[in-house]
GUBA-8100 format. One record per atom (N, C-alpha, C): atom name; x, y, z; residue number from 1. Coordinates in steps of 0.05 Angstrom, whole numbers, plus 5000, padded with zeros to 4 digits. Layout:
<pts>
+------+------+------+------+-----+
! atom !   px !   py !   pz !   n !
+------+------+------+------+-----+
!   CA !    X !    Y !    Z ! NUM !
...
+------+------+------+------+-----+
</pts>
This chain:
<pts>
+------+------+------+------+-----+
! atom !   px !   py !   pz !   n !
+------+------+------+------+-----+
!    N ! 5017 ! 4977 ! 5000 !   1 !
!   CA ! 5000 ! 5000 ! 5000 !   1 !
!    C ! 5018 ! 5025 ! 5000 !   1 !
!    N ! 5012 ! 5043 ! 4982 !   2 !
!   CA ! 5027 ! 5068 ! 4981 !   2 !
!    C ! 5019 ! 5086 ! 5005 !   2 !
!    N ! 5038 ! 5099 ! 5017 !   3 !
!   CA ! 5031 ! 5117 ! 5040 !   3 !
!    C ! 5024 ! 5145 ! 5030 !   3 !
!    N ! 5033 ! 5153 ! 5007 !   4 !
!   CA ! 5027 ! 5179 ! 4996 !   4 !
!    C ! 5013 ! 5176 ! 4970 !   4 !
!    N ! 4998 ! 5197 ! 4962 !   5 !
!   CA ! 4985 ! 5195 ! 4935 !   5 !
!    C ! 5007 ! 5191 ! 4913 !   5 !
!    N ! 4999 ! 5176 ! 4893 !   6 !
!   CA ! 5018 ! 5171 ! 4871 !   6 !
!    C ! 5027 ! 5197 ! 4858 !   6 !
!    N ! 5011 ! 5218 ! 4860 !   7 !
!   CA ! 5019 ! 5244 ! 4848 !   7 !
!    C ! 5039 ! 5259 ! 4865 !   7 !
!    N ! 5045 ! 5249 ! 4889 !   8 !
!   CA ! 5063 ! 5263 ! 4907 !   8 !
!    C ! 5092 ! 5258 ! 4900 !   8 !
!    N ! 5109 ! 5277 ! 4906 !   9 !
!   CA ! 5138 ! 5273 ! 4903 !   9 !
!    C ! 5149 ! 5256 ! 4926 !   9 !
!    N ! 5135 ! 5254 ! 4947 !  10 !
!   CA ! 5143 ! 5237 ! 4970 !  10 !
!    C ! 5137 ! 5208 ! 4964 !  10 !
!    N ! 5156 ! 5191 ! 4971 !  11 !
!   CA ! 5151 ! 5163 ! 4968 !  11 !
!    C ! 5146 ! 5150 ! 4995 !  11 !
!    N ! 5135 ! 5127 ! 4995 !  12 !
!   CA ! 5129 ! 5113 ! 5020 !  12 !
!    C ! 5110 ! 5091 ! 5014 !  12 !
!    N ! 5115 ! 5069 ! 5028 !  13 !
!   CA ! 5097 ! 5045 ! 5025 !  13 !
!    C ! 5098 ! 5029 ! 5050 !  13 !
!    N ! 5078 ! 5012 ! 5054 !  14 !
!   CA ! 5077 ! 4993 ! 5076 !  14 !
!    C ! 5067 ! 4967 ! 5064 !  14 !
!    N ! 5079 ! 4945 ! 5074 !  15 !
!   CA ! 5072 ! 4918 ! 5064 !  15 !
!    C ! 5073 ! 4899 ! 5087 !  15 !
!    N ! 5053 ! 4882 ! 5090 !  16 !
!   CA ! 5053 ! 4861 ! 5110 !  16 !
!    C ! 5053 ! 4834 ! 5095 !  16 !
!    N ! 5069 ! 4815 ! 5106 !  17 !
!   CA ! 5069 ! 4789 ! 5094 !  17 !
!    C ! 5071 ! 4768 ! 5116 !  17 !
!    N ! 5058 ! 4746 ! 5112 !  18 !
!   CA ! 5058 ! 4726 ! 5132 !  18 !
!    C ! 5051 ! 4698 ! 5122 !  18 !
!    N ! 5058 ! 4679 ! 5138 !  19 !
!   CA ! 5051 ! 4651 ! 5133 !  19 !
!    C ! 5051 ! 4637 ! 5160 !  19 !
!    N ! 5041 ! 4613 ! 5160 !  20 !
!   CA ! 5041 ! 4597 ! 5184 !  20 !
!    C ! 5042 ! 4567 ! 5177 !  20 !
!    N ! 5052 ! 4552 ! 5196 !  21 !
!   CA ! 5052 ! 4523 ! 5194 !  21 !
!    C ! 5046 ! 4512 ! 5222 !  21 !
!    N ! 5050 ! 4487 ! 5226 !  22 !
!   CA ! 5044 ! 4475 ! 5252 !  22 !
!    C ! 5062 ! 4483 ! 5274 !  22 !
!    N ! 5084 ! 4498 ! 5268 !  23 !
!   CA ! 5103 ! 4506 ! 5288 !  23 !
!    C ! 5101 ! 4535 ! 5296 !  23 !
!    N ! 5095 ! 4553 ! 5277 !  24 !
!   CA ! 5095 ! 4581 ! 5284 !  24 !
!    C ! 5081 ! 4598 ! 5263 !  24 !
!    N ! 5075 ! 4622 ! 5270 !  25 !
!   CA ! 5064 ! 4642 ! 5252 !  25 !
!    C ! 5087 ! 4662 ! 5246 !  25 !
!    N ! 5092 ! 4665 ! 5220 !  26 !
!   CA ! 5114 ! 4683 ! 5211 !  26 !
!    C ! 5100 ! 4707 ! 5199 !  26 !
!    N ! 5103 ! 4731 ! 5211 !  27 !
!   CA ! 5091 ! 4755 ! 5202 !  27 !
!    C ! 5110 ! 4778 ! 5204 !  27 !
!    N ! 5112 ! 4794 ! 5183 !  28 !
!   CA ! 5129 ! 4817 ! 5184 !  28 !
!    C ! 5115 ! 4841 ! 5170 !  28 !
!    N ! 5123 ! 4864 ! 5178 !  29 !
!   CA ! 5113 ! 4889 ! 5166 !  29 !
!    C ! 5137 ! 4905 ! 5157 !  29 !
!    N ! 5138 ! 4913 ! 5132 !  30 !
!   CA ! 5159 ! 4930 ! 5121 !  30 !
!    C ! 5147 ! 4958 ! 5116 !  30 !
!    N ! 5162 ! 4978 ! 5124 !  31 !
!   CA ! 5154 ! 5006 ! 5120 !  31 !
!    C ! 5176 ! 5021 ! 5106 !  31 !
!    N ! 5170 ! 5033 ! 5083 !  32 !
!   CA ! 5190 ! 5049 ! 5069 !  32 !
!    C ! 5180 ! 5078 ! 5070 !  32 !
!    N ! 5199 ! 5096 ! 5074 !  33 !
!   CA ! 5194 ! 5125 ! 5072 !  33 !
!    C ! 5218 ! 5138 ! 5060 !  33 !
!    N ! 5215 ! 5149 ! 5036 !  34 !
!   CA ! 5238 ! 5159 ! 5021 !  34 !
!    C ! 5258 ! 5136 ! 5017 !  34 !
!    N ! 5282 ! 5139 ! 5026 !  35 !
!   CA ! 5302 ! 5118 ! 5021 !  35 !
!    C ! 5306 ! 5100 ! 5045 !  35 !
!    N ! 5291 ! 5104 ! 5066 !  36 !
!   CA ! 5294 ! 5088 ! 5090 !  36 !
!    C ! 5273 ! 5066 ! 5091 !  36 !
!    N ! 5281 ! 5044 ! 5104 !  37 !
!   CA ! 5263 ! 5021 ! 5106 !  37 !
!    C ! 5267 ! 5009 ! 5134 !  37 !
!    N ! 5245 ! 5002 ! 5146 !  38 !
!   CA ! 5246 ! 4986 ! 5170 !  38 !
!    C ! 5229 ! 4961 ! 5167 !  38 !
!    N ! 5237 ! 4940 ! 5180 !  39 !
!   CA ! 5222 ! 4915 ! 5180 !  39 !
!    C ! 5215 ! 4908 ! 5209 !  39 !
!    N ! 5190 ! 4903 ! 5214 !  40 !
!   CA ! 5181 ! 4896 ! 5240 !  40 !
!    C ! 5172 ! 4867 ! 5241 !  40 !
!    N ! 5181 ! 4853 ! 5261 !  41 !
!   CA ! 5176 ! 4824 ! 5263 !  41 !
!    C ! 5153 ! 4819 ! 5282 !  41 !
!    N ! 5134 ! 4804 ! 5274 !  42 !
!   CA ! 5111 ! 4797 ! 5291 !  42 !
!    C ! 5107 ! 4766 ! 5292 !  42 !
!    N ! 5129 ! 4752 ! 5290 !  43 !
!   CA ! 5128 ! 4722 ! 5290 !  43 !
!    C ! 5118 ! 4712 ! 5317 !  43 !
!    N ! 5102 ! 4692 ! 5316 !  44 !
!   CA ! 5090 ! 4680 ! 5341 !  44 !
!    C ! 5097 ! 4651 ! 5342 !  44 !
!    N ! 5108 ! 4644 ! 5366 !  45 !
!   CA ! 5115 ! 4616 ! 5371 !  45 !
!    C ! 5097 ! 4602 ! 5391 !  45 !
!    N ! 5082 ! 4618 ! 5406 !  46 !
!   CA ! 5064 ! 4606 ! 5426 !  46 !
!    C ! 5050 ! 4628 ! 5441 !  46 !
!    N ! 5037 ! 4621 ! 5463 !  47 !
!   CA ! 5021 ! 4640 ! 5479 !  47 !
!    C ! 5037 ! 4665 ! 5488 !  47 !
!    N ! 5061 ! 4662 ! 5497 !  48 !
!   CA ! 5077 ! 4685 ! 5506 !  48 !
!    C ! 5083 ! 4705 ! 5484 !  48 !
!    N ! 5093 ! 4695 ! 5461 !  49 !
!   CA ! 5099 ! 4713 ! 5439 !  49 !
!    C ! 5073 ! 4724 ! 5427 !  49 !
!    N ! 5051 ! 4709 ! 5428 !  50 !
!   CA ! 5025 ! 4720 ! 5419 !  50 !
!    C ! 5018 ! 4745 ! 5434 !  50 !
!    N ! 5020 ! 4744 ! 5461 !  51 !
!   CA ! 5013 ! 4767 ! 5477 !  51 !
!    C ! 5033 ! 4790 ! 5472 !  51 !
!    N ! 5058 ! 4783 ! 5469 !  52 !
!   CA ! 5079 ! 4804 ! 5464 !  52 !
!    C ! 5074 ! 4818 ! 5437 !  52 !
!    N ! 5066 ! 4803 ! 5417 !  53 !
!   CA ! 5062 ! 4815 ! 5391 !  53 !
!    C ! 5037 ! 4833 ! 5391 !  53 !
!    N ! 5016 ! 4824 ! 5405 !  54 !
!   CA ! 4993 ! 4841 ! 5407 !  54 !
!    C ! 5000 ! 4867 ! 5422 !  54 !
!    N ! 5016 ! 4866 ! 5443 !  55 !
!   CA ! 5025 ! 4890 ! 5457 !  55 !
!    C ! 5041 ! 4908 ! 5439 !  55 !
!    N ! 5059 ! 4895 ! 5423 !  56 !
!   CA ! 5076 ! 4910 ! 5404 !  56 !
!    C ! 5058 ! 4926 ! 5385 !  56 !
!    N ! 5038 ! 4913 ! 5374 !  57 !
!   CA ! 5019 ! 4926 ! 5356 !  57 !
!    C ! 5004 ! 4948 ! 5370 !  57 !
!    N ! 4995 ! 4943 ! 5394 !  58 !
!   CA ! 4980 ! 4964 ! 5409 !  58 !
!    C ! 4998 ! 4988 ! 5414 !  58 !
!    N ! 5024 ! 4984 ! 5420 !  59 !
!   CA ! 5043 ! 5006 ! 5425 !  59 !
!    C ! 5047 ! 5022 ! 5399 !  59 !
!    N ! 5050 ! 5008 ! 5377 !  60 !
!   CA ! 5054 ! 5022 ! 5351 !  60 !
!    C ! 5029 ! 5039 ! 5344 !  60 !
!    N ! 5006 ! 5027 ! 5347 !  61 !
!   CA ! 4981 ! 5041 ! 5341 !  61 !
!    C ! 4978 ! 5065 ! 5359 !  61 !
!    N ! 4984 ! 5062 ! 5385 !  62 !
!   CA ! 4982 ! 5085 ! 5403 !  62 !
!    C ! 5001 ! 5108 ! 5395 !  62 !
!    N ! 5026 ! 5102 ! 5389 !  63 !
!   CA ! 5044 ! 5124 ! 5382 !  63 !
!    C ! 5036 ! 5137 ! 5355 !  63 !
!    N ! 5026 ! 5122 ! 5336 !  64 !
!   CA ! 5017 ! 5133 ! 5311 !  64 !
!    C ! 4992 ! 5151 ! 5316 !  64 !
!    N ! 4974 ! 5142 ! 5333 !  65 !
!   CA ! 4951 ! 5159 ! 5339 !  65 !
!    C ! 4959 ! 5185 ! 5353 !  65 !
!    N ! 4979 ! 5183 ! 5371 !  66 !
!   CA ! 4989 ! 5207 ! 5385 !  66 !
!    C ! 5002 ! 5226 ! 5365 !  66 !
!    N ! 5017 ! 5216 ! 5346 !  67 !
!   CA ! 5029 ! 5232 ! 5325 !  67 !
!    C ! 5007 ! 5247 ! 5309 !  67 !
!    N ! 4986 ! 5233 ! 5302 !  68 !
!   CA ! 4964 ! 5245 ! 5287 !  68 !
!    C ! 4952 ! 5268 ! 5302 !  68 !
!    N ! 4946 ! 5263 ! 5328 !  69 !
!   CA ! 4934 ! 5284 ! 5344 !  69 !
!    C ! 4953 ! 5308 ! 5346 !  69 !
!    N ! 4978 ! 5303 ! 5350 !  70 !
!   CA ! 4998 ! 5325 ! 5352 !  70 !
!    C ! 4998 ! 5342 ! 5327 !  70 !
!    N ! 4999 ! 5329 ! 5304 !  71 !
!   CA ! 4999 ! 5344 ! 5279 !  71 !
!    C ! 4973 ! 5360 ! 5276 !  71 !
!    N ! 4951 ! 5347 ! 5282 !  72 !
!   CA ! 4925 ! 5362 ! 5280 !  72 !
!    C ! 4924 ! 5386 ! 5298 !  72 !
!    N ! 4936 ! 5384 ! 5322 !  73 !
!   CA ! 4935 ! 5406 ! 5341 !  73 !
!    C ! 4954 ! 5428 ! 5334 !  73 !
!    N ! 4978 ! 5422 ! 5324 !  74 !
!   CA ! 4998 ! 5443 ! 5319 !  74 !
!    C ! 4996 ! 5456 ! 5291 !  74 !
!    N ! 4985 ! 5442 ! 5272 !  75 !
!   CA ! 4986 ! 5452 ! 5245 !  75 !
!    C ! 4974 ! 5480 ! 5242 !  75 !
!    N ! 4951 ! 5487 ! 5253 !  76 !
!   CA ! 4940 ! 5514 ! 5250 !  76 !
!    C ! 4960 ! 5535 ! 5260 !  76 !
!    N ! 4972 ! 5531 ! 5283 !  77 !
!   CA ! 4992 ! 5550 ! 5294 !  77 !
!    C ! 5016 ! 5551 ! 5277 !  77 !
!    N ! 5025 ! 5529 ! 5266 !  78 !
!   CA ! 5048 ! 5528 ! 5248 !  78 !
!    C ! 5043 ! 5545 ! 5224 !  78 !
!    N ! 5020 ! 5542 ! 5211 !  79 !
!   CA ! 5014 ! 5558 ! 5187 !  79 !
!    C ! 5012 ! 5588 ! 5194 !  79 !
!    N ! 5001 ! 5595 ! 5217 !  80 !
!   CA ! 4998 ! 5622 ! 5225 !  80 !
!    C ! 5026 ! 5634 ! 5230 !  80 !
!    N ! 5043 ! 5620 ! 5244 !  81 !
!   CA ! 5070 ! 5630 ! 5250 !  81 !
!    C ! 5087 ! 5632 ! 5224 !  81 !
!    N ! 5084 ! 5613 ! 5206 !  82 !
!   CA ! 5098 ! 5614 ! 5181 !  82 !
!    C ! 5090 ! 5638 ! 5165 !  82 !
!    N ! 5064 ! 5644 ! 5164 !  83 !
!   CA ! 5055 ! 5668 ! 5149 !  83 !
!    C ! 5065 ! 5694 ! 5162 !  83 !
!    N ! 5065 ! 5695 ! 5189 !  84 !
!   CA ! 5076 ! 5718 ! 5203 !  84 !
!    C ! 5106 ! 5722 ! 5198 !  84 !
!    N ! 5120 ! 5700 ! 5197 !  85 !
!   CA ! 5149 ! 5701 ! 5192 !  85 !
!    C ! 5154 ! 5712 ! 5163 !  85 !
!    N ! 5139 ! 5701 ! 5144 !  86 !
!   CA ! 5143 ! 5710 ! 5116 !  86 !
!    C ! 5136 ! 5740 ! 5114 !  86 !
!    N ! 5115 ! 5749 ! 5127 !  87 !
!   CA ! 5108 ! 5777 ! 5126 !  87 !
!    C ! 5129 ! 5794 ! 5139 !  87 !
!    N ! 5140 ! 5786 ! 5161 !  88 !
!   CA ! 5161 ! 5800 ! 5175 !  88 !
!    C ! 5186 ! 5801 ! 5157 !  88 !
!    N ! 5193 ! 5778 ! 5146 !  89 !
!   CA ! 5217 ! 5777 ! 5129 !  89 !
!    C ! 5214 ! 5795 ! 5104 !  89 !
!    N ! 5190 ! 5796 ! 5093 !  90 !
!   CA ! 5184 ! 5812 ! 5070 !  90 !
!    C ! 5188 ! 5842 ! 5077 !  90 !
!    N ! 5179 ! 5850 ! 5100 !  91 !
!   CA ! 5181 ! 5878 ! 5109 !  91 !
!    C ! 5209 ! 5886 ! 5117 !  91 !
!    N ! 5226 ! 5867 ! 5123 !  92 !
!   CA ! 5253 ! 5874 ! 5131 !  92 !
!    C ! 5274 ! 5870 ! 5109 !  92 !
!    N ! 5265 ! 5862 ! 5085 !  93 !
!   CA ! 5284 ! 5858 ! 5063 !  93 !
!    C ! 5293 ! 5884 ! 5052 !  93 !
!    N ! 5318 ! 5884 ! 5042 !  94 !
!   CA ! 5329 ! 5909 ! 5030 !  94 !
!    C ! 5323 ! 5910 ! 5001 !  94 !
+------+------+------+------+-----+
</pts>
């Protein structure tokens, strides 16, 4: 899945892949953003790792939700301050 619109200059994608057999569940998530890539492992071998992987997912979801709230809260002030800075810079140019 692309993270940005195809028309965007920014690149980014996320992909999950997994399989299982009688011994374990093999699951990974790869995230690309520009030229960087991370791979997250969610393999499950039994009840303990099952609980750990669910907690790992909960932690990731929580931090992503916090990032979204932060951006939504600060963006209006950011735009206002950016406009004020540009206006100030325009008035002080030689």
